[in-house]
C-alpha positions as CSV (number, residue, x, y, z in Angstrom):
1,M,36.0,-45.6,-4.1
2,K,32.3,-44.7,-3.4
3,K,31.9,-41.0,-3.0
4,L,30.5,-39.6,0.2
5,K,27.1,-38.1,-0.8
6,I,26.0,-34.8,0.8
7,I,22.4,-33.9,0.1
8,V,21.0,-30.3,0.4
9,I,17.4,-31.1,1.2
10,R,14.2,-29.2,0.4
11,E,12.7,-27.4,3.3
12,G,9.5,-29.4,4.1
13,K,8.3,-27.6,7.2
14,I,5.4,-25.2,6.6
15,P,5.6,-22.2,6.3
16,H,8.5,-23.0,4.0
17,D,11.9,-21.5,4.9
18,K,13.6,-19.8,1.9
19,R,17.1,-20.3,3.3
20,V,19.6,-23.0,2.2
21,P,22.7,-24.3,3.9
22,L,25.0,-24.0,0.9
23,A,24.9,-21.7,-2.2
24,P,25.9,-23.0,-5.6
25,M,29.5,-21.6,-5.8
26,Q,30.1,-22.8,-2.2
27,I,29.2,-26.3,-3.3
28,V,31.5,-26.0,-6.4
29,S,34.4,-24.8,-4.1
30,L,33.7,-27.6,-1.6
31,Q,33.8,-30.3,-4.2
32,K,37.1,-29.0,-5.5
33,M,38.6,-29.1,-1.9
34,Y,37.3,-32.6,-1.3
35,P,37.2,-34.7,-4.5
36,Q,35.9,-37.6,-2.4
37,I,32.5,-36.0,-2.0
38,E,29.5,-35.3,-4.2
39,V,26.9,-32.8,-3.4
40,L,23.3,-33.2,-4.7
41,V,20.5,-30.7,-4.3
42,Q,16.9,-31.6,-3.8
43,P,14.6,-29.4,-6.0
44,S,12.6,-26.7,-4.3
45,P,10.1,-24.2,-5.7
46,W,10.4,-21.9,-2.7
47,R,14.2,-21.7,-2.0
48,S,15.7,-18.2,-2.3
49,I,18.3,-19.6,-4.6
50,P,16.4,-21.2,-7.5
51,D,17.2,-24.7,-8.8
52,V,18.5,-23.3,-12.1
53,E,21.4,-21.5,-10.4
54,Y,22.6,-24.9,-9.0
55,E,22.2,-26.6,-12.4
56,V,24.1,-23.8,-14.2
57,A,27.0,-24.3,-11.7
58,G,27.1,-28.0,-12.7
59,I,25.4,-29.3,-9.5
60,K,22.9,-32.2,-9.9
61,V,19.3,-31.3,-8.8
62,T,17.4,-34.4,-8.1
63,D,14.8,-36.1,-5.8
64,A,16.9,-39.4,-6.0
65,I,18.5,-38.9,-2.6
66,A,17.9,-42.2,-0.8
67,D,21.5,-43.2,-1.1
68,G,22.8,-40.0,0.4
69,D,25.0,-40.1,3.5
70,I,24.8,-36.6,5.0
71,F,21.6,-34.5,4.8
72,L,21.8,-30.7,5.3
73,G,18.7,-28.6,5.9
74,I,17.7,-25.5,7.9
75,K,14.5,-26.1,9.8
76,E,12.9,-29.2,11.3
77,V,12.4,-32.0,8.8
78,P,8.9,-33.5,8.7
79,V,8.9,-37.0,10.2
80,A,7.5,-38.5,7.0
81,E,10.5,-37.1,5.1
82,L,13.2,-38.6,7.3
83,I,15.3,-41.4,5.9
84,E,16.4,-44.2,8.3
85,G,20.0,-44.5,9.4
86,K,21.2,-41.3,7.9
87,Q,23.2,-38.3,9.3
88,Y,21.1,-35.1,9.5
89,L,22.2,-31.5,10.3
90,F,19.5,-28.9,10.9
91,F,18.0,-26.9,13.7
92,S,15.8,-29.5,15.4
93,H,14.4,-27.4,18.3
94,T,14.3,-30.3,20.6
95,I,17.0,-29.6,23.2
96,K,14.6,-27.6,25.4
97,K,12.0,-30.4,25.3
98,Q,9.8,-28.4,22.9
99,Q,6.6,-30.4,23.0
100,H,5.6,-29.6,19.3
101,N,8.8,-31.5,18.2
102,K,8.5,-34.6,20.5
103,K,7.4,-36.8,17.6
104,L,10.5,-35.7,15.7
105,M,12.7,-36.7,18.6
106,L,11.0,-40.1,18.8
107,A,11.6,-40.5,15.1
108,F,15.3,-39.8,15.5
109,I,15.6,-42.7,17.9
110,A,13.2,-45.1,16.1
111,Q,15.0,-44.5,12.7
112,K,18.5,-44.6,14.2
113,I,19.3,-41.2,12.9
114,Q,22.4,-39.3,13.9
115,M,20.9,-35.9,14.6
116,I,23.6,-33.2,14.6
117,D,22.0,-29.9,15.7
118,Y,23.5,-26.7,14.4
119,E,22.6,-25.1,17.7
120,C,24.7,-27.6,19.6
121,L,27.9,-27.1,17.6
122,V,29.9,-25.6,20.3
123,D,33.6,-25.4,21.1
124,D,35.2,-26.8,24.3
125,K,34.1,-23.6,26.1
126,E,30.5,-24.0,25.1
127,N,30.6,-21.2,22.6
128,R,28.4,-21.7,19.5
129,I,30.5,-21.7,16.3
130,I,27.8,-21.4,13.7
131,G,24.4,-19.9,13.3
132,F,22.2,-17.2,11.8
133,G,22.4,-15.0,14.8
134,R,24.2,-12.1,13.1
135,Y,21.4,-11.8,10.5
136,A,18.7,-12.1,13.3
137,G,20.4,-9.1,14.9
138,L,20.7,-7.1,11.7
139,V,17.1,-7.6,10.6
140,G,15.7,-7.4,14.2
141,A,17.4,-4.0,14.8
142,Y,16.3,-2.7,11.4
143,N,12.7,-3.8,12.0
144,T,12.7,-2.1,15.4
145,I,14.1,1.2,14.1
146,R,11.4,1.0,11.4
147,A,8.8,0.4,14.1
148,Y,9.9,3.6,15.9
149,G,9.6,5.6,12.7
150,L,6.1,4.3,11.9
151,K,4.8,4.6,15.5
152,Y,5.8,8.3,15.9
153,K,5.4,9.2,12.2
154,K,9.1,10.2,12.0
155,F,10.1,8.4,8.8
156,K,9.2,5.4,6.6
157,I,11.6,2.8,5.4
158,K,11.0,-0.4,3.5
159,P,10.1,-3.7,5.3
160,A,13.3,-5.7,5.6
161,Q,11.9,-8.5,3.4
162,D,11.4,-6.0,0.5
163,C,15.1,-5.3,0.5
164,E,16.9,-7.4,-2.1
165,H,20.1,-7.7,0.0
166,K,21.9,-6.3,3.0
167,A,23.3,-3.4,1.0
168,E,19.8,-2.2,0.2
169,L,18.8,-2.5,3.8
170,E,21.7,-0.3,4.8
171,R,20.7,2.3,2.1
172,E,17.2,2.4,3.6
173,L,18.6,3.1,7.0
174,K,20.0,6.4,5.7
175,K,16.4,7.7,5.5
176,A,15.9,7.0,9.2
177,K,16.5,10.3,11.1
178,L,16.3,9.5,14.9
179,P,15.7,12.1,17.6
180,N,17.7,12.0,20.9
181,L,16.8,8.4,21.7
182,K,18.5,6.1,24.2
183,I,18.7,2.6,22.9
184,L,19.8,-0.5,24.8
185,I,21.2,-3.7,23.4
186,T,21.3,-6.8,25.7
187,G,23.7,-9.6,25.1
188,G,27.2,-10.2,23.8
189,G,26.9,-12.9,21.1
190,R,26.2,-13.0,17.4
191,V,22.7,-11.6,17.7
192,A,23.9,-8.6,19.7
193,N,26.8,-8.1,17.3
194,G,24.3,-7.9,14.4
195,A,22.3,-5.2,16.2
196,I,25.5,-3.3,17.0
197,E,26.4,-3.5,13.3
198,I,23.1,-1.6,12.5
199,M,24.0,1.0,15.1
200,G,27.3,1.5,13.3
201,T,25.6,1.8,9.9
202,M,23.5,4.6,11.4
203,K,26.5,6.2,13.1
204,I,24.8,6.1,16.5
205,R,27.2,6.9,19.3
206,R,28.0,4.2,21.8
207,V,28.1,5.0,25.5
208,T,28.8,3.0,28.6
209,P,25.9,1.7,30.8
210,Y,26.9,4.2,33.5
211,E,26.8,7.1,31.0
212,F,23.5,5.8,29.7
213,L,22.0,6.1,33.2
214,M,23.6,9.3,34.4
215,F,23.7,11.7,31.5
216,P,21.4,13.3,28.9
217,F,22.5,13.5,25.3
218,N,21.6,15.7,22.4
219,E,21.9,12.9,19.9
220,P,20.8,9.2,19.7
221,V,23.0,6.9,21.7
222,Y,23.1,3.2,22.6
223,A,24.6,1.1,25.3
224,Q,25.3,-2.6,25.4
225,L,24.4,-4.6,28.5
226,H,25.8,-7.9,29.6
227,S,24.3,-10.2,32.2
228,S,26.3,-8.6,35.0
229,D,24.8,-5.2,34.2
230,Y,21.2,-6.2,34.9
231,H,21.3,-9.2,37.3
232,Y,22.4,-9.4,40.9
233,H,22.6,-12.1,43.6
234,P,20.9,-11.1,46.9
235,N,23.6,-12.8,49.0
236,K,26.8,-12.4,47.0
237,T,29.0,-9.5,46.1
238,G,31.0,-9.4,42.9
239,W,30.1,-11.2,39.7
240,V,31.1,-14.7,38.4
241,N,29.8,-15.6,35.0
242,E,30.0,-19.3,35.6
243,H,28.0,-19.1,38.8
244,F,25.2,-17.1,37.1
245,H,25.0,-19.6,34.2
246,N,24.9,-22.6,36.6
247,H,22.6,-21.0,39.2
248,A,20.5,-18.5,37.3
249,E,17.5,-19.2,39.5
250,Q,19.3,-17.6,42.5
251,Y,19.5,-14.2,40.8
252,A,17.2,-11.2,40.6
253,S,16.7,-8.6,37.9
254,A,18.3,-5.2,38.2
255,F,16.9,-4.0,34.9
256,R,14.4,-1.5,36.4
257,K,16.9,1.3,36.6
258,F,17.3,1.1,32.8
259,T,13.6,1.1,32.1
260,E,13.4,4.6,33.4
261,K,16.0,5.9,30.9
262,C,15.5,3.7,27.8
263,D,13.4,4.6,24.8
264,V,14.1,1.6,22.6
265,L,15.2,-1.9,23.7
266,L,16.9,-4.4,21.4
267,H,16.8,-7.6,23.4
268,C,19.5,-10.0,22.0
269,A,20.6,-12.0,25.0
270,Y,20.1,-15.7,25.4
271,W,17.5,-16.3,28.1
272,N,17.9,-19.2,30.6
273,P,14.3,-20.1,31.7
274,K,15.6,-20.3,35.3
275,A,16.7,-16.7,35.1
276,P,14.5,-13.8,36.1
277,K,12.5,-11.9,33.5
278,L,13.9,-8.5,32.7
279,F,10.8,-6.8,34.2
280,S,7.2,-7.6,35.1
281,L,3.9,-6.6,33.6
282,D,3.3,-4.5,36.7
283,E,6.6,-2.6,36.1
284,M,5.6,-2.0,32.5
285,A,2.4,-0.2,33.8
286,D,4.5,2.1,36.0
287,P,4.5,5.7,34.6
288,K,8.3,5.7,35.1
289,F,8.6,2.8,32.6
290,K,9.9,4.7,29.5
291,I,10.4,2.0,26.9
292,K,8.0,2.4,24.1
293,V,9.5,0.1,21.4
294,I,11.0,-3.3,22.0
295,G,12.8,-5.5,19.5
296,D,12.5,-8.9,21.2
297,I,15.0,-10.4,18.8
298,T,15.5,-13.6,20.8
299,C,11.7,-14.0,20.9
300,D,11.2,-16.3,23.9
301,I,7.5,-16.8,24.3
302,D,6.4,-15.9,27.8
303,G,10.1,-15.4,28.5
304,S,12.4,-12.5,29.4
305,I,10.0,-9.9,27.9
306,P,6.7,-10.8,29.7
307,S,4.5,-9.1,27.1
308,T,5.8,-11.4,24.3
309,T,3.0,-13.9,24.4
310,R,3.3,-14.9,20.8
311,A,5.7,-14.5,17.9
312,T,4.9,-12.0,15.1
313,T,5.5,-12.7,11.5
314,I,7.7,-11.2,8.7
315,E,4.6,-9.9,7.0
316,N,3.1,-8.5,10.2
317,P,6.1,-7.9,12.5
318,Y,4.6,-5.7,15.2
319,M,2.2,-6.1,18.1
320,D,1.1,-3.5,20.6
321,Y,0.6,-4.1,24.3
322,N,-1.4,-1.7,26.5
323,P,0.3,-1.8,29.9
324,Q,-2.7,-0.3,31.6
325,T,-5.3,-2.8,30.4
326,K,-2.7,-5.6,30.0
327,L,-4.3,-6.4,26.6
328,A,-3.0,-6.5,23.1
329,E,-4.1,-3.8,20.6
330,N,-4.0,-3.4,16.9
331,G,-1.9,-0.7,15.2
332,L,1.0,1.3,16.3
333,H,-0.2,3.7,19.1
334,E,1.7,6.1,21.2
335,H,0.0,5.0,24.4
336,T,1.1,1.3,23.9
337,I,4.4,-0.5,23.9
338,T,5.2,-1.8,20.5
339,T,7.1,-5.1,20.2
340,M,8.8,-6.7,17.2
341,A,8.9,-10.5,18.0
342,V,9.6,-12.2,14.7
343,D,11.0,-15.6,15.3
344,N,12.6,-16.2,11.9
345,L,14.2,-12.9,11.2
346,P,17.1,-14.1,8.9
347,C,14.4,-15.2,6.4
348,S,13.9,-11.6,5.5
349,L,17.3,-11.6,3.9
350,P,17.4,-15.3,3.0
351,R,20.1,-15.2,0.3
352,D,22.6,-13.1,2.2
353,A,21.9,-15.1,5.4
354,S,22.3,-18.4,3.6
355,E,25.6,-17.4,2.0
356,N,27.0,-16.3,5.3
357,F,25.9,-19.5,7.0
358,G,27.3,-21.7,4.2
359,Q,30.7,-20.1,4.6
360,E,30.7,-20.9,8.3
361,L,29.6,-24.4,7.6
362,I,32.5,-24.9,5.1
363,E,35.1,-23.3,7.3
364,K,34.2,-24.9,10.7
365,V,32.0,-28.0,10.3
366,L,32.1,-29.8,7.0
367,P,35.8,-30.6,7.0
368,L,35.4,-32.4,10.3
369,L,32.2,-34.2,9.1
370,I,34.0,-35.4,6.0
371,N,37.4,-36.3,7.4
372,E,36.9,-36.7,11.2
373,P,33.2,-37.7,11.8
374,N,34.0,-38.7,15.4
375,N,35.6,-35.4,16.3
376,D,34.6,-34.0,19.7
377,L,32.8,-31.1,18.0
378,I,30.6,-33.3,16.0
379,L,29.9,-35.7,18.9
380,R,29.0,-32.8,21.2
381,A,26.3,-31.7,18.7
382,S,25.0,-35.2,18.1
383,I,21.7,-35.5,20.1
384,T,21.0,-39.0,19.0
385,K,23.1,-41.8,17.4
386,N,22.4,-45.5,16.7
387,G,18.9,-45.3,18.1
388,K,19.8,-43.7,21.4
389,L,20.3,-40.4,23.1
390,T,24.0,-39.6,23.4
391,K,25.6,-39.1,26.8
392,R,25.4,-35.3,26.7
393,Y,21.7,-35.4,26.0
394,Q,20.6,-38.0,28.6
395,Y,18.6,-35.2,30.3
396,L,16.1,-35.6,27.4
397,Q,15.2,-39.1,28.4
398,D,11.7,-38.4,29.7
399,Y,11.1,-36.3,26.6
400,A,12.4,-39.0,24.2
401,T,10.1,-41.8,25.4
């Protein structure tokens, strides 16, 4: 019987991503569980796990991948590197009609590719089941705490990417001695949970949103906010999550009361473009606006944080915004609002993030892909198949033509 071939592809998008969907021992374990599969790895000079580690584990590293069946990557695959008629899994960044990836979407259709997007792997309640969100939250919170230390000359800790692994990052945090700060974390998903993990590592006390607003503290504290804490409907009382998610354009922001009490904001919540921004540029210029350091971990350009007009980079993670002049400035100044807006945060700890992601892939996705390829979970995540948009993604029709 012909083996099902799974290919771990080389990341072709520039700048090259160092992450990988499966680590060597994960592949060894997977092949033991499913003797009917063979996993090949395309060579890569920039992957965080070098080729030799795969070879030592007995995994074939080769560019002869044309007869593969399932192709696993991380970031968008360059159009020229796609192979017609195959199954691909990666983050395609097409479901919001991102214009820079329109050619990629057209290629999925023209080449009859089944595009299974990791971002679209959701259960029957629309909850994502896999992703790098936890590591985005971990690194984003770390970077933001580091920004505070640099801005106010309180402490210095290593850049996240200079830490070999998560354990070293946690050791660095022990050097960060925070004053009586009030920190807010928005969101309730994986990203927020990663940020909360950092708060736990630093032994920062958690308080309720009410306590955050009403009381002073003689130690650093943080509160977690959900959508109901900072949105309201002008004509409705009570809160119904489903109504907010379906009719976000009807709601207004109630975040202003928090801006007058918060020193550091870790923004981890998914933002619906129809929803209001957290605050306006004019509100940021108000003397009562207290936030001086923002970790825009979700990094929606011109999105919920209005001063995030571009992404920052792992090498240069911070940008300063002067709320009075409404202009960007260089350096970390006390009179500005410093924002961390790196859009590929897990790449700072690529090996740890890859191993965590690979474990989720093995537990939740690959068994279905191997044994039940027409499972509802797989079909929900399939944007295109057999040269057409699937029913769930018909809203992309104007984008895909």
